[in-house]
C-alpha positions, 0 to 999 in steps of 0.5 A, spaced: 500 500 499 502 507 497 502 512 502 498 518 501 498 525 503 495 532 501 500 537 502 497 545 505 499 549 508 496 546 515 500 540 513 507 542 509 511 537 506 520 536 508 525 537 502 531 535 505 538 536 500 544 532 502 550 536 498 557 533 498 562 537 501 568 533 500 575 534 496 572 530 490 567 535 489 572 539 487 574 535 480 572 539 474 565 535 469 566 536 461 564 541 462 569 545 466 565 547 471 567 544 478 562 538 481 560 543 486 558 549 483 553 545 479 550 542 485 550 548 486 546 550 481 542 544 480 541 546 488 539 553 487 534 552 481 531 547 484 529 551 491 527 557 486 523 552 482 519 550 490 518 558 491 516 558 485 510 552 486 509 557 491 508 562 491 501 566 489 498 573 489 498 574 496 505 571 497 509 565 499 505 559 501 508 555 506 507 548 503 514 546 504 518 546 509 527 546 506 533 544 510 540 543 507 544 539 510 553 540 507 557 533 509 563 531 508 570 530 512 569 535 517 563 532 519 555 534 517 553 541 518 547 546 517 547 548 509 544 554 510 547 561 513 546 566 515 539 569 518 537 561 515 543 558 520 540 557 526 536 552 523 535 546 519 529 546 517 525 552 514 518 554 511 519 556 504 516 563 505 524 563 510 529 561 505 524 566 498 526 573 503 533 570 505 536 569 499 544 570 502 547 572 494 543 574 488 547 572 480 545 576 475 547 570 469 547 570 462 544 566 459 547 561 452 542 560 447 544 557 441 542 559 434 539 555 429 540 555 422 
């Protein structure tokens, strides 16, 4: 029998992301980027998507609790810093309102022939 439950503000679900912080994450991929850079981009895009799905006209609804745990040779630790560094799980609205850093990037688009 499969488990199912409604996800709502009164019954949020949790996402806990475990992020490898070991020395091997400095290894370069075929793209020239490190594994750590790739994982950071994927996690940030995932968080942005989750925030987007919870955002309505009146604001961000707390359908999700989000946590990030980094682990490596020095043990495990809270992956959030700044105002979010005091605990592991946070409502999605807290993550949306407390970005540590915002980057502007240009998107590469291939031109058709």
